C-alpha positions as CSV (number, residue, x, y, z in Angstrom):
1,M,83.3,54.5,127.4
2,K,86.6,53.4,127.9
3,N,87.8,50.3,130.4
4,G,84.7,51.3,132.4
5,T,85.8,54.9,133.0
6,Y,84.5,58.1,132.4
7,H,87.4,59.5,130.8
8,H,91.4,59.6,131.8
9,G,93.6,63.1,131.8
10,N,92.1,66.5,129.8
11,L,88.9,65.2,128.4
12,K,88.3,68.6,126.8
13,A,92.0,68.2,125.1
14,E,91.5,65.0,124.2
15,L,88.3,65.6,122.3
16,I,89.6,68.2,120.5
17,E,92.9,66.1,119.1
18,K,90.3,63.3,118.5
19,S,87.8,65.6,116.4
20,L,90.9,66.9,114.2
21,E,91.7,63.5,113.0
22,Y,88.1,62.6,112.6
23,I,87.6,66.1,110.5
24,D,90.6,65.8,108.7
25,R,89.4,61.9,107.8
26,Y,85.9,62.7,107.4
27,G,85.4,66.6,107.1
28,A,83.8,69.0,109.7
29,E,80.3,68.9,107.9
30,S,80.0,65.3,109.2
31,L,80.8,65.6,112.9
32,S,78.4,65.4,115.6
33,M,78.8,65.1,119.3
34,R,77.7,61.6,119.4
35,K,80.6,60.7,116.2
36,L,83.3,63.1,118.9
37,A,81.8,61.0,122.1
38,E,83.2,57.7,120.2
39,A,86.4,58.9,118.8
40,A,87.3,59.7,122.5
41,G,85.6,56.4,124.1
42,V,83.4,58.3,126.3
43,S,79.6,58.5,127.2
44,C,78.0,60.5,124.7
45,A,76.7,63.1,127.1
46,A,80.3,63.8,128.1
47,P,81.3,66.3,125.4
48,Y,78.3,68.4,126.4
49,A,80.0,68.8,129.9
50,H,82.4,71.1,128.1
51,F,80.9,72.0,124.6
52,K,77.0,73.4,124.3
53,N,77.0,72.1,120.9
54,K,79.0,71.4,117.8
55,E,79.2,75.0,116.5
56,A,80.8,75.9,120.1
57,F,83.4,72.9,120.0
58,L,84.3,74.2,116.6
59,D,85.2,77.3,118.2
60,S,86.4,76.0,120.8
61,V,89.3,74.0,118.8
62,Q,89.6,76.8,116.9
63,E,90.5,78.6,120.0
64,Y,92.9,75.6,121.4
65,I,95.1,75.9,118.3
66,T,95.2,79.6,118.1
67,G,96.2,79.9,121.7
68,R,99.2,77.1,121.3
69,F,100.0,78.6,118.0
70,S,100.3,82.5,119.6
71,E,102.4,80.8,123.0
72,T,104.4,79.5,120.7
73,L,105.4,82.1,118.2
74,A,105.8,84.2,121.9
75,D,107.7,81.7,123.3
76,T,110.6,81.7,120.3
77,A,110.7,85.6,120.2
78,E,111.0,85.8,123.7
79,K,114.1,83.4,123.5
80,C,116.0,84.8,120.4
81,P,118.9,85.3,121.3
82,A,119.5,88.1,119.1
83,K,116.9,90.8,117.7
84,E,118.5,91.0,114.0
85,R,117.7,87.1,113.5
86,I,114.0,87.1,115.1
87,M,112.0,87.0,111.8
88,L,114.2,84.4,110.8
89,D,113.5,82.4,114.1
90,L,109.8,83.2,113.9
91,G,109.5,81.4,110.1
92,I,111.4,78.3,111.7
93,C,109.1,78.1,114.5
94,Y,105.8,79.1,112.0
95,V,106.6,76.0,109.8
96,R,107.8,73.9,112.4
97,F,104.8,74.3,114.3
98,F,102.3,73.3,111.9
99,Y,105.0,70.6,110.5
100,E,104.5,69.0,114.1
101,N,100.6,69.4,113.9
102,P,99.3,69.3,110.3
103,L,96.2,69.0,111.0
104,Y,96.0,72.2,112.9
105,Y,97.1,73.9,109.6
106,R,94.5,71.9,107.7
107,F,91.5,73.2,110.6
108,L,92.9,76.5,110.6
109,F,92.9,77.3,107.2
110,N,90.2,75.4,105.9
111,G,87.7,78.9,105.9
112,R,87.8,78.7,109.9
113,I,89.5,82.2,110.3
114,A,87.0,85.2,109.6
115,D,89.1,88.5,110.1
116,Y,92.8,88.1,109.8
117,K,93.6,91.5,110.3
118,T,92.9,90.6,113.8
119,Y,93.8,86.4,113.9
120,P,96.1,87.0,117.5
121,P,99.7,84.9,115.7
122,F,99.2,87.2,112.5
123,V,98.7,89.9,114.4
124,F,102.1,89.2,116.1
125,F,103.8,87.8,113.4
126,G,103.2,91.4,111.6
127,K,103.8,93.6,114.9
128,T,107.0,91.8,115.1
129,A,108.2,92.0,111.0
130,K,107.0,95.8,111.2
131,E,109.4,96.5,113.9
132,W,112.6,94.0,112.5
133,L,112.0,96.0,109.2
134,G,112.0,99.5,110.8
135,E,110.6,102.5,109.2
136,G,111.2,101.4,105.5
137,G,109.2,98.6,106.3
138,T,105.7,98.3,104.2
139,R,102.7,96.5,104.7
140,H,103.8,95.1,101.6
141,H,107.2,93.6,102.9
142,I,105.2,92.1,106.2
143,L,103.0,90.1,103.4
144,A,105.7,88.9,101.7
145,L,107.4,87.8,104.8
146,W,104.3,86.1,106.0
147,S,103.5,84.3,103.1
148,M,106.8,83.0,102.5
149,V,106.6,81.3,105.8
150,H,102.8,80.4,105.4
151,G,103.3,78.8,102.3
152,L,106.3,77.0,103.4
153,A,104.0,75.6,106.7
154,Q,101.4,74.4,103.8
155,M,104.1,72.5,102.1
156,V,105.6,70.9,105.0
157,T,102.3,69.6,105.5
158,I,102.3,68.1,102.3
159,S,105.0,65.1,102.0
160,G,107.6,64.7,99.9
161,V,107.8,68.8,99.0
162,I,110.4,69.8,101.4
163,D,113.2,67.7,102.8
164,T,112.0,67.3,106.8
165,D,115.1,65.0,108.0
166,D,116.9,68.7,109.1
167,L,113.7,70.7,109.0
168,E,115.3,73.6,110.7
169,N,118.2,73.8,108.4
170,E,116.0,73.6,105.5
171,I,113.8,76.1,106.5
172,S,116.6,78.3,107.6
173,N,117.9,78.2,104.3
174,I,114.6,78.9,102.2
175,I,114.0,81.6,104.2
176,C,117.9,83.7,104.1
177,S,118.3,82.6,100.3
178,V,115.2,85.4,99.9
179,K,116.9,88.8,100.3
180,V,114.6,91.1,101.5
181,E,115.2,95.0,100.9
182,V,113.4,97.7,102.5
183,N,113.4,100.9,100.6
184,A,111.8,104.6,101.8
185,R,109.6,105.8,99.0
């Protein structure tokens, strides 16, 4: 235990954040509740106060990240000053979120998401894109927009691929360099 205390702050969130570092370094298969407790500096029993077992813990990690990602996207959309730029703002937000949290990206997109059609951040992104594109927007347009920002999010987790000194401007320039044409068929 840390300094003779049970824990400090929000143990559940601390366990999740510590586990992401561990998983990124050693892999999820080598994580145990005992190793998780050690990483957080708490007793071996402490994680069981919040999680039934390792699988429940990993599900909680996914829920935690999904919640933070969903809130960030929704907040960005709500604060968007002009609806014609909502996809640009969401794209920048999407990439920045994973730039600031690369462990989240590596955890989520390493096989944890079973159904992308129902994954809340993607549902929100798709719904917003469909509204932005209007009647002529197709599933292919939405996938093109999503794949661009998702690819950029992956690229910012790899050092040196994208200039991160002025990340917002860099992402904005990349996104705006692609012209989206919506043609009704």
